[in-house]
VODO-517008 format. One record per residue (C-alpha): x negated, y negated, z; residue in one letter. Coordinates in steps of 0.1 Angstrom, whole numbers, m for minus. Layout:
VODO-517008
{{X Y Z} "a"}
...
This chain:
VODO-517008
{{m385 m57 m662} "m"}
{{m414 m72 m681} "n"}
{{m452 m76 m678} "w"}
{{m449 m111 m663} "s"}
{{m428 m97 m634} "e"}
{{m452 m68 m629} "i"}
{{m482 m92 m629} "c"}
{{m465 m115 m603} "a"}
{{m455 m86 m580} "a"}
{{m482 m60 m583} "a"}
{{m514 m76 m596} "t"}
{{m536 m67 m566} "p"}
{{m526 m30 m567} "e"}
{{m531 m27 m604} "f"}
{{m565 m42 m600} "y"}
{{m574 m18 m571} "l"}
{{m562 12 m591} "a"}
{{m581 3 m622} "i"}
{{m613 m6 m604} "v"}
{{m610 25 m582} "g"}
{{m609 47 m612} "l"}
{{m638 29 m628} "i"}
{{m657 34 m595} "a"}
{{m650 71 m597} "v"}
{{m666 72 m632} "l"}
{{m696 51 m620} "l"}
{{m701 74 m591} "g"}
{{m699 105 m612} "a"}
{{m724 91 m638} "i"}
{{m748 71 m618} "l"}
{{m746 90 m585} "r"}
{{m775 79 m562} "e"}
{{m779 46 m581} "k"}
{{m743 37 m575} "f"}
{{m744 50 m539} "t"}
{{m768 23 m529} "g"}
{{m746 m5 m540} "i"}
{{m712 12 m535} "s"}
{{m703 m5 m502} "l"}
{{m711 m40 m513} "k"}
{{m694 m33 m547} "f"}
{{m662 m22 m529} "s"}
{{m663 m51 m504} "a"}
{{m664 m75 m533} "v"}
{{m635 m56 m550} "v"}
{{m614 m58 m519} "l"}
{{m621 m95 m514} "l"}
{{m609 m100 m550} "g"}
{{m577 m82 m541} "a"}
{{m572 m104 m511} "a"}
{{m577 m135 m534} "i"}
{{m552 m121 m559} "l"}
{{m526 m116 m531} "s"}
{{m530 m153 m521} "v"}
{{m528 m165 m557} "l"}
{{m495 m145 m561} "n"}
{{m482 m157 m528} "l"}
{{m446 m162 m538} "e"}
{{m445 m126 m552} "g"}
{{m416 m112 m572} "g"}
{{m397 m80 m581} "t"}
{{m408 m52 m604} "a"}
{{m400 m17 m615} "f"}
{{m363 m22 m613} "n"}
{{m363 m32 m577} "g"}
{{m386 m4 m565} "l"}
{{m413 m31 m558} "w"}
{{m408 m64 m541} "e"}
{{m432 m89 m526} "t"}
{{m429 m123 m510} "d"}
{{m451 m146 m490} "a"}
{{m448 m126 m458} "y"}
{{m460 m93 m474} "t"}
{{m486 m110 m496} "n"}
{{m502 m127 m466} "i"}
{{m502 m93 m448} "a"}
{{m518 m77 m479} "k"}
{{m545 m104 m481} "a"}
{{m555 m100 m445} "v"}
{{m555 m62 m448} "c"}
{{m578 m63 m479} "y"}
{{m600 m89 m462} "f"}
{{m603 m68 m430} "c"}
{{m611 m37 m450} "t"}
{{m639 m55 m469} "a"}
{{m654 m66 m436} "i"}
{{m651 m31 m422} "a"}
{{m670 m18 m453} "l"}
{{m698 m43 m448} "l"}
{{m700 m34 m411} "l"}
{{m703 3 m421} "a"}
{{m734 0 m442} "e"}
{{m761 0 m415} "s"}
{{m744 29 m396} "y"}
{{m740 50 m427} "l"}
{{m776 46 m438} "f"}
{{m790 53 m403} "k"}
{{m768 84 m398} "e"}
{{m775 96 m433} "k"}
{{m738 96 m442} "l"}
{{m741 71 m471} "i"}
{{m722 86 m501} "r"}
{{m703 67 m528} "f"}
{{m672 88 m520} "e"}
{{m668 67 m488} "y"}
{{m661 35 m506} "c"}
{{m638 53 m531} "l"}
{{m617 67 m502} "l"}
{{m615 32 m487} "v"}
{{m604 16 m520} "i"}
{{m577 42 m525} "f"}
{{m566 38 m488} "a"}
{{m563 1 m494} "s"}
{{m542 8 m526} "l"}
{{m519 29 m504} "g"}
{{m516 0 m479} "m"}
{{m507 m24 m508} "g"}
{{m480 0 m521} "i"}
{{m465 4 m486} "m"}
{{m463 m33 m481} "l"}
{{m448 m39 m516} "s"}
{{m422 m11 m513} "a"}
{{m385 m20 m516} "n"}
{{m375 17 m518} "d"}
{{m381 46 m495} "l"}
{{m397 67 m523} "m"}
{{m422 39 m531} "t"}
{{m429 37 m494} "l"}
{{m436 74 m492} "y"}
{{m460 71 m522} "l"}
{{m480 44 m503} "g"}
{{m480 63 m470} "i"}
{{m494 95 m487} "e"}
{{m520 75 m506} "t"}
{{m532 59 m474} "l"}
{{m528 91 m454} "g"}
{{m547 115 m476} "l"}
{{m577 91 m479} "s"}
{{m576 86 m441} "s"}
{{m577 123 m433} "y"}
{{m608 127 m453} "v"}
{{m624 96 m438} "l"}
{{m618 109 m403} "a"}
{{m637 140 m411} "a"}
{{m663 123 m432} "f"}
{{m692 134 m410} "n"}
{{m690 171 m420} "r"}
{{m719 181 m398} "d"}
{{m702 168 m366} "s"}
{{m678 191 m348} "q"}
{{m660 161 m333} "r"}
{{m655 145 m367} "s"}
{{m641 177 m382} "s"}
{{m618 182 m352} "e"}
{{m606 146 m355} "a"}
{{m599 150 m392} "g"}
{{m580 182 m386} "l"}
{{m559 168 m358} "k"}
{{m551 137 m378} "y"}
{{m542 158 m409} "f"}
{{m519 182 m390} "v"}
{{m501 156 m370} "l"}
{{m500 131 m398} "g"}
{{m485 156 m421} "s"}
{{m457 163 m396} "i"}
{{m451 125 m393} "a"}
{{m450 122 m431} "s"}
{{m425 151 m432} "g"}
{{m403 134 m407} "l"}
{{m403 102 m428} "i"}
{{m395 122 m460} "l"}
{{m367 141 m443} "y"}
{{m353 109 m428} "g"}
{{m354 93 m463} "a"}
{{m334 123 m477} "s"}
{{m308 119 m450} "l"}
{{m306 82 m457} "v"}
{{m302 89 m494} "y"}
{{m275 115 m487} "g"}
{{m254 92 m466} "f"}
{{m260 59 m483} "s"}
{{m263 70 m519} "g"}
{{m296 52 m525} "s"}
{{m332 49 m513} "t"}
{{m334 12 m522} "n"}
{{m336 m11 m492} "y"}
{{m310 m36 m505} "d"}
{{m284 m8 m512} "l"}
{{m290 9 m479} "i"}
{{m283 m23 m462} "a"}
{{m249 m24 m478} "e"}
{{m239 11 m467} "a"}
{{m217 18 m436} "e"}
{{m238 29 m406} "m"}
{{m224 63 m398} "g"}
{{m238 92 m377} "l"}
{{m257 108 m406} "g"}
{{m274 75 m416} "l"}
{{m283 70 m379} "m"}
{{m300 104 m378} "f"}
{{m320 94 m409} "g"}
{{m330 61 m393} "l"}
{{m342 79 m361} "v"}
{{m364 102 m382} "l"}
{{m379 72 m401} "l"}
{{m386 54 m368} "v"}
{{m402 85 m354} "t"}
{{m425 89 m384} "g"}
{{m434 52 m384} "l"}
{{m441 52 m347} "a"}
{{m467 78 m353} "f"}
{{m483 57 m380} "k"}
{{m487 27 m357} "v"}
{{m497 51 m328} "s"}
{{m469 40 m305} "a"}
{{m458 61 m276} "a"}
{{m447 89 m273} "p"}
{{m463 96 m308} "l"}
{{m497 83 m296} "h"}
{{m514 116 m286} "v"}
{{m536 118 m317} "w"}
{{m551 83 m313} "t"}
{{m577 88 m285} "p"}
{{m591 120 m300} "d"}
{{m593 106 m335} "v"}
{{m609 74 m324} "y"}
{{m635 93 m303} "e"}
{{m643 119 m330} "g"}
{{m642 100 m362} "a"}
{{m673 80 m373} "p"}
{{m673 45 m358} "t"}
{{m671 27 m391} "p"}
{{m640 48 m400} "v"}
{{m624 39 m366} "v"}
{{m633 2 m373} "t"}
{{m611 5 m405} "f"}
{{m583 25 m388} "f"}
{{m581 m1 m359} "a"}
{{m576 m31 m381} "s"}
{{m560 m31 m416} "a"}
{{m539 1 m415} "p"}
{{m524 m10 m381} "k"}
{{m514 m43 m396} "l"}
{{m500 m28 m427} "a"}
{{m480 m1 m408} "a"}
{{m465 m25 m384} "m"}
{{m454 m49 m412} "v"}
{{m439 m20 m431} "v"}
{{m421 m9 m399} "f"}
{{m406 m44 m397} "a"}
{{m397 m46 m434} "t"}
{{m377 m13 m433} "i"}
{{m358 m22 m401} "l"}
{{m351 m58 m411} "f"}
{{m343 m53 m448} "d"}
{{m327 m19 m449} "a"}
{{m312 m16 m414} "f"}
{{m310 m53 m403} "g"}
{{m272 m52 m398} "s"}
{{m276 m22 m375} "a"}
{{m300 m39 m351} "i"}
{{m277 m31 m322} "d"}
{{m283 6 m328} "q"}
{{m320 6 m333} "w"}
{{m331 m22 m310} "q"}
{{m328 m1 m278} "d"}
{{m350 27 m294} "i"}
{{m377 1 m303} "i"}
{{m375 m13 m268} "l"}
{{m381 21 m252} "i"}
{{m410 28 m276} "i"}
{{m424 m6 m268} "s"}
{{m422 m2 m230} "g"}
{{m437 33 m231} "a"}
{{m466 21 m254} "s"}
{{m475 m8 m232} "m"}
{{m475 12 m200} "l"}
{{m493 43 m214} "i"}
{{m519 20 m230} "g"}
{{m525 1 m197} "a"}
{{m527 31 m174} "f"}
{{m543 55 m199} "g"}
{{m574 34 m204} "a"}
{{m581 30 m167} "l"}
{{m597 65 m164} "r"}
{{m617 65 m196} "q"}
{{m655 60 m199} "n"}
{{m659 64 m236} "n"}
{{m656 30 m253} "m"}
{{m637 43 m284} "k"}
{{m611 61 m262} "r"}
{{m607 29 m242} "i"}
{{m600 10 m274} "l"}
{{m577 37 m285} "a"}
{{m555 32 m254} "y"}
{{m558 m5 m258} "s"}
{{m545 m1 m294} "s"}
{{m515 19 m281} "i"}
{{m507 m9 m256} "g"}
{{m511 m36 m282} "n"}
{{m487 m19 m306} "m"}
{{m462 m20 m277} "g"}
{{m465 m58 m275} "y"}
{{m460 m61 m313} "a"}
{{m429 m40 m310} "l"}
{{m414 m66 m287} "i"}
{{m414 m90 m317} "a"}
{{m399 m63 m339} "l"}
{{m370 m57 m314} "a"}
{{m363 m95 m314} "a"}
{{m351 m94 m350} "g"}
{{m362 m108 m383} "e"}
{{m356 m145 m378} "e"}
{{m371 m147 m343} "i"}
{{m396 m119 m343} "g"}
{{m408 m117 m380} "g"}
{{m433 m146 m379} "p"}
{{m444 m137 m343} "a"}
{{m452 m102 m353} "l"}
{{m474 m113 m382} "l"}
{{m492 m138 m361} "v"}
{{m499 m112 m334} "y"}
{{m511 m85 m358} "m"}
{{m534 m108 m377} "v"}
{{m551 m120 m346} "i"}
{{m553 m84 m333} "y"}
{{m568 m71 m365} "a"}
{{m595 m98 m367} "l"}
{{m604 m93 m330} "s"}
{{m608 m55 m336} "q"}
{{m634 m61 m363} "l"}
{{m655 m81 m339} "g"}
{{m652 m56 m310} "i"}
{{m661 m26 m332} "f"}
{{m690 m46 m347} "g"}
{{m704 m46 m311} "v"}
{{m698 m9 m309} "l"}
{{m717 m4 m342} "l"}
{{m746 m22 m325} "s"}
{{m747 3 m296} "m"}
{{m777 22 m309} "r"}
{{m809 32 m292} "r"}
{{m837 55 m304} "r"}
{{m817 86 m294} "g"}
{{m789 75 m317} "g"}
{{m755 59 m312} "m"}
{{m741 56 m277} "v"}
{{m705 51 m268} "e"}
{{m702 54 m230} "d"}
{{m692 22 m212} "i"}
{{m722 25 m189} "s"}
{{m745 19 m219} "e"}
{{m734 m17 m218} "l"}
{{m750 m22 m184} "s"}
{{m770 m54 m182} "g"}
{{m762 m64 m218} "l"}
{{m761 m101 m208} "s"}
{{m798 m99 m199} "t"}
{{m811 m79 m229} "t"}
{{m788 m93 m256} "m"}
{{m770 m124 m242} "p"}
{{m754 m135 m275} "w"}
{{m738 m101 m280} "l"}
{{m725 m101 m244} "a"}
{{m710 m136 m249} "v"}
{{m693 m125 m281} "c"}
{{m680 m92 m266} "m"}
{{m667 m111 m236} "t"}
{{m648 m136 m257} "a"}
{{m633 m109 m279} "l"}
{{m622 m87 m249} "i"}
{{m607 m117 m231} "f"}
{{m588 m125 m263} "s"}
{{m574 m90 m266} "v"}
{{m565 m91 m229} "a"}
{{m545 m123 m235} "g"}
{{m566 m146 m214} "i"}
{{m559 m183 m222} "p"}
{{m569 m203 m243} "p"}
{{m582 m176 m266} "l"}
{{m564 m162 m297} "g"}
{{m550 m131 m280} "g"}
{{m532 m153 m255} "f"}
{{m516 m172 m283} "f"}
{{m505 m140 m300} "g"}
{{m490 m126 m268} "k"}
{{m474 m159 m261} "l"}
{{m454 m160 m294} "v"}
{{m444 m123 m290} "v"}
{{m432 m129 m254} "f"}
{{m415 m161 m266} "q"}
{{m397 m142 m293} "a"}
{{m385 m116 m267} "g"}
{{m372 m143 m244} "v"}
{{m354 m161 m272} "e"}
{{m337 m128 m281} "a"}
{{m327 m122 m245} "g"}
{{m350 m92 m240} "l"}
{{m361 m102 m206} "w"}
{{m368 m67 m192} "p"}
{{m392 m58 m219} "i"}
{{m410 m91 m216} "v"}
{{m414 m84 m178} "v"}
{{m429 m50 m186} "i"}
{{m452 m66 m211} "g"}
{{m465 m91 m185} "v"}
{{m470 m63 m159} "v"}
{{m488 m42 m185} "s"}
{{m511 m71 m194} "s"}
{{m520 m75 m157} "v"}
{{m527 m38 m154} "i"}
{{m548 m37 m185} "s"}
{{m571 m64 m170} "l"}
{{m584 m35 m149} "g"}
{{m603 m19 m177} "y"}
{{m611 m50 m196} "y"}
{{m627 m66 m165} "l"}
{{m646 m34 m159} "r"}
{{m663 m37 m193} "i"}
{{m671 m74 m185} "i"}
{{m685 m66 m151} "m"}
{{m708 m38 m165} "i"}
{{m721 m61 m192} "m"}
{{m728 m90 m169} "w"}
{{m740 m69 m140} "g"}
{{m753 m34 m134} "g"}
{{m787 m21 m140} "d"}
{{m807 m35 m170} "k"}
{{m810 m9 m197} "l"}
{{m832 m9 m228} "a"}
{{m818 m32 m254} "p"}
{{m800 m19 m284} "f"}
{{m818 m17 m318} "e"}
{{m817 m49 m337} "n"}
{{m784 m57 m353} "m"}
{{m782 m60 m391} "s"}
{{m775 m94 m404} "g"}
{{m741 m84 m417} "t"}
{{m730 m70 m383} "v"}
{{m743 m101 m365} "r"}
{{m724 m124 m389} "l"}
{{m692 m104 m386} "a"}
{{m693 m103 m348} "v"}
{{m700 m141 m346} "t"}
{{m673 m149 m372} "g"}
{{m647 m128 m354} "a"}
{{m656 m144 m321} "t"}
{{m651 m179 m336} "l"}
{{m617 m169 m350} "l"}
{{m604 m161 m315} "v"}
{{m610 m197 m303} "f"}
{{m580 m220 m302} "p"}
{{m589 m243 m331} "v"}
{{m589 m213 m355} "f"}
{{m560 m195 m339} "t"}
{{m537 m226 m341} "v"}
{{m544 m227 m379} "l"}
{{m535 m190 m382} "i"}
{{m503 m196 m362} "g"}
{{m494 m227 m382} "w"}
{{m498 m209 m415} "m"}
{{m477 m179 m404} "m"}
{{m450 m202 m389} "s"}
{{m448 m221 m421} "l"}
{{m443 m190 m441} "v"}
{{m419 m175 m416} "g"}
{{m398 m207 m418} "g"}
{{m397 m207 m456} "s"}
{{m393 m171 m465} "f"}
{{m376 m140 m451} "s"}
{{m390 m104 m451} "l"}
{{m366 m94 m478} "g"}
């Protein structure tokens, strides 16, 4: 191992760690002066990390095999860092108006992003656990960032307790894998014989990771945390960490347990089917927009798991395409939620969108396009994402789960169309307060990204990478 290998494989993470520590010192010394620029400063830092990930696209191996990156993981990292930067910019207006602006917010997001980078770069279960805990500890505090809100405190506590259990399952699973394979390195685990003990370790790992992506039946925390946590925090949770966790899920199963696909494929298919159905039916009775989006997230993770069950060669590129489109769409939708503010404060009920097409037509148009995209309506980006996922399932011979996916998509139209109908009909309510320029730009940009010309470019790039590189 030498410095050139470390620079090739871990430059973005070293950069984030160093800048994060510098930001801690700046915050401690400058305090209020740094607080005012902290969000923009952190957004620029994260955009820099995204650029470094792209510049080191081919990746490399470092730390004696504990750390390994390639084009697949580096693209995932670049998108995660980009989404996090946009989520920070979207948060600025909300945090100022709610008097929650503190420099600690941006520090927590930077270190959460560092955790995502470590997770995605891991080639060893211990490195993976380090990344999961770095992301998790920052996320627990972010969920409870509004200390004066009972809902936020409750969300943080639930997330912490359940997240700790999931982390414990991952750690215990890793110990079993080590005990029965003799190593925690993905490459060496892949060479071990798949016995009963190793299978138990794999089940525990899958259980813990299913919690991290909020897949059923480990989804129960998601609606409560989404509803209780501050909206900018949920904007972050719904985009970058979901993408990172799903790619990590794929990396572990493909790299460490790829030869045992016959044993874990059925488990993934059950989780996928349950997630899609619970996401579709669960949202039908919700009136809070954040709870609706929480169930939508559960369902969408189910669609992504179809690609995971299809295997590395068929499903790997499809999974990344789907998750990138999903993460970018979530930024736009939550940008609209961050605009739902009247004189009395933030509003979240679906009824508050009534008559939006009359009071704020451009916002209604953007929200309509984004919701149709997530619903998978052609020819928008979400349709393209679901198409490649279903295609991967068909090519792998997983017809039953594809049928469940199609049925779930039709059922989910019920709550998606309900939102559309309320926006374009219903009684006209007072318009929301003027959107900040940053939020308006982000919503417009995310809307443009779901149109076919941009989506095809994303799909082409991912297909090119998937055809040239593997996940290992």
